[in-house]
N, C-alpha and C positions, 0 to 999 in steps of 0.2 A: 612829634609822634615817630617812634622807631619804625623803619620800614620792615615789612615782612620778608623773611628769607626767600630768595628765588627758588623756584621748583627745579630740582636737579635733572628731571627727565622731561622738561618742557620741550615739546616738539617731537618727541619720540613716538612713533606709531607702533602700537601693539595690537595684534589680532588674536583674540581668544576664541578657540574652537574646541568643542567637546562638551562643555556644559556641566562637568563634575566639580566637586569641591576643590580638587587640587589645582586645576587650571584657573578656576575662579579666584582662589585665594592668591595665587601668584600674581595674576593680573590686577587684583584689588590693590596690592601694595604698589605696583608700578603706576596705577592710576593715582593713588594718593600722593606719590612723589612727582606727579605732573605729566605722566605719559598720556597720550591720546589713545585710549583703549576702546576698541570696537569689539563687542562680544556678539558672535553669530549665535543666535538662539537655537537650541537643539529642537528636534522635532517633538521630543517628549522631555519635559523639564524634570530633572532629577533632584534639584535643590528644594528643600522644604521652604515654606514662606519665611520662617525666621532666618534660614541660611541665605535666602535671597536678599533680605534686608541688610544683612551683614556684608555679603560678598559682591553685590552688584552696584552700590553707589559709585558715582564718578565715571561710569562707563556709558558709552553709546551702544545701545542694544539694537540689533538689526535682524531681519529675516531675509535670507539671501538664497537665490538659486545657485546652481553650479557655476554659471558664468560670472555672476556677481561675486561669489566666494573666491574664484580664481583671480578676479581683478583686485580684490582686497588683499589677497595673499601676495600679489606681485607689487603692491604699493606699500606693504608693511616693512618695518625695520626688524620687528620681533614677532614671531608666531609662537604661541603657547597652546598646547593641545594635550588632552588626556584621554584620547580614544584608545582602543585596543591597538596592538602592533599592526602596522600597515594601514591604519584607518585613513591617514592623509593620502597615501598613494591610491587607495580605493576611491577617493573623491577627486582624483586627478591632480593631487598636490604632493607628489613624491618629493620629500625634502631634498634628496640628492639632486633631482632635476631642477628644483627651484634655486638651489644654491649654485648649481652650474651656470644658471642664467644670471644670478646676482650673488656673487661670492660673499658680499658683506652681510647677507641675510642671516639672522639668528633664528633657529628653530629649536624649541625646547619641547620634548615629548615626555609625558609622565605616564607610566604604566605600572602595574603591580610588580612585574618581574623583569622589566626591560624589553627592548625590541627583539632580542633573540635570546637563546639559551633554553635549557630543558623545561622551564616552567612558563616561557613567554606566552604560550597560547592558553594557559590555564585561567579560567575566570577567577576573580577574587573580589572580596569586599575589604573594608577597613580592617576588620578583625583578622582576616586572612593574612594581610600584609603585616599587621602588628605581630601576629604569632610567628610567621615565617622569618621575620627579622630578628627573632630571638628575645624580644622584650618580655614575652610571657614567662620566660625562665626566671624572671626577677619579680613578678607581680603576684601578690597574694601569699598566704601562709603555706608552708611546705606540706602541711598535713591535708590540705584541700586542693581543689582544682585551681589552676592559674586564672588570673583575672585580666580583663581588658579595661584600660582606662577610658574615661568618658571623652566625648567631644571629637570623635573621628580623628584621633591623633595621627595615625599613619597618613591619612589623606591630607591633613593640614601641613604635616611636616614635609611631605612631598612638594606641596605648593610653596612652602618657605624656601626649600632648597632650589626649586625651579626659579623663583624670583631672583635669588642670588646668582644662580648660574646665568640667567638671561642678562642681567646687568653686567656681569663680568665678561661674557662673550660679546656683548654690544660694545663695551669699552675696548675690547681687543679689535673689533671691527673699525672703530674710530682711529685706533692707533696704527694698524697695519693693513686695513682694508679687507680683512678676512674674518667672516663670521664663523658659525659652527652649527652643527646639529648635536644638541646635548640630549643624551639618553638618560632619563631619571628613572630609577627603579625604587618603588616604595619600600620593597624589602631591604634594599641596601641603605636607604635613608634610615630605617628603623635600626638596622644593624649598627649604624654609625652612632646610635644613642646608647650603646651598651657600656660605655666608659671602660673601666678596667676588665669587665667580666668577659667580653669577647676575646680580647688578646690573651687574657689569662687562660681561658678555655682552650684556645688554639695552642698555647705554649705548653700548658700543663696536661692537657687532655682530660681535664676534670670538669664536671658539671657543677655550677654554682647552685647552692641550696637556697631556695626562696626564703627570705627572712621576714616577710610581712612588714609590719610597722616598725620593727626593731632590727637593725643590723647588730646592735649590741645595746646594752642599757644606756650608755651615754650618747647613743646615736639613734634616735627614734622618736616616734610620736606617742603622745599620751592624752587620754581624756582629761579635760580640765572642767572648771565650773560651768562654762558656757560653750563648750565645743571641744576642739582639739588643739593642742600646741605641741611643740617638739624642741629637742635640743640636739645639737651636732657638735660635740665638744672634742677637739683635738687634745692630745696629751698636755700640751702647754696651757690649755684652758681648764683642765680638770681641777687644779687647786682653787680657782675662782668659783667654779661650780660647786665644789664641796663646801666652800666657805659660805656660799649663798644658801645651801640647804640647811646649814647649821646643825647637822647631826654629828655628835661627838664620835660615834662609831666609824665615821668615814675617815677619821685620823688613824685608824688601825692599819697595819701593814697589808692586810688582805685586800684592802681597797686602794691604798696609796701605791702599792707596787704594781706597775703596769703588766708585769709578767704573771703576777698572782691574781690580779683582778678578774680575768676571764673565768676563773674557777668559782667565782662568787657573783656571777653576772645576774642570776635570778634574784638573789637577795638585794643587790643594788637596784635592779629594776623595780622591785616592790617598793623600795624607798621613794623612787621617782614617781611611781604611780600615786602614792599617797601625797607627795608634795605638790605635784601638778593638779591633782583633783581638788585641792583646797583653794585654788586661785583662778581668776578669770584670765582670758586672753590678754586684755589690756594690762592687767597687773603683771603678767609674765613678761610681756614685751618691755615694759618699763624697767623691771628688775634686770632683764638681760642687758639693756643699754647701760644702766647705772653700774652694774658689776662687770661689764665687758664679757658677758657669757653669751654664746651664740644661740639664743632662743628665738623661735619663730612661731607664728600662729597660723593655723589652717583657717582661711577665710572662705566664706561662701560667695558665689557669684553676686548675690544681692549686696553683701557687705563690700565687695569690690567697688560698687558704684559710688560709695562714699569714702573710699580710701584716700586719705589726705595726700599721699605722695602721687597717686595717679591724677588726682584733681589738680595738683600744683603744676604738673607738666602737661596738662591738657590732653590726657590720653584718650578720652572718650569723644566721639563725634556724635552729633545729633542729626538724625535723618527723618525726613517727613515720609510717612507711609499712609496708605488708605485708612489705617486704624488709628492714626495719630503719630506723634513724634516718638522715635525710638533712640535710645542711647546705645551705641555700639563701640567696640574697641577701635581705636584709630591709629595714630602715629606710633610706630614701634619704639622710637627714640627721638630725642631732641637734636637740634643742630642743623637739620635740613628742612627746607620748606615742605609743607604738607597741606593738601586740600581735602576736606571731608567728602565733597561731591554730593550729588543728589541722586535719588532713585528714579531713573527715567523709564518710560514705557518703550517697548520695541517699536521700531519704525522700519519702513522698507529700505533696503540697502541703497536704492537709487537716491535717497536723500543724503547719504553719507559719501558715496563714491566721488562726487565732484570735488569734495574737500581733500581727497587723497589722490593727488596726481602721482603717476607711476614714478618710482625711484629709478635713478639711472643705474 
């Protein structure tokens, strides 16, 4: 029997403080890769029951007073928190002071707008950070109001960036003995997702027009027989797509000439609406593979549970909950050891502290 891969973060102590999605998501990934994560339970839980089932497995959850919290902080290798600016200092855990005492300590703070700056003290929700990061300039039809995507994207993206920053800074501490205090701004995380639109706006001084489901006819989503599917064809892939559509009019210069084609984009879009509408997602995916055309299907969360590719690589974890077993997203990629973890009940910090001797 082949041995399971070792856990890359085995033995690393992570203290999660704050209680929000961002810190919980970052620490969830570190726990999955083997870190010993202790989550200090907030006075008021902000996670929904479903979020808790997803974000809390694999962690030891404690209730701690100020002295116990200080002891945990001084024994941790990494602290991840998502309170308002200055929240750690207000609890007697000023990051600069902690790092002066232990230079190898890594502290990652996640806030809507960073620890300082003109908006640092402003309250914000997921939609606020999403909008202030510029993503709403791209979502929805230009004739209507902008849209926010589902799933608290800004909060989760901040947690994703925080997990990467924590591991990177910890590696640096192993190499040269110096950790860091990493200041994560959700607004900046979202701005980093703008692809070409952010730099183009800064360079050209022009605002991008929201294009809804279609950047252009050959780059968009279309309703099909059982949902939605889309195509994203580069110029070199256009001949194969036109051949697949089998419409003789597509051989005419107004469609073949890439400089002339934009003048007839509405007509081309109508042809694609008709072609997609007659086929199912499975048929479209199979045609795309066979003809080497970049066609994708929009799948629902329920459909993802039976996705062959995700099942093949063991993407989902199974967690026991009071309501029964739940399947949740697990390992982000293959190649490194991963543990699903269990959903534990909170315990007094006194039960955990003896296992965390102070770090030198």
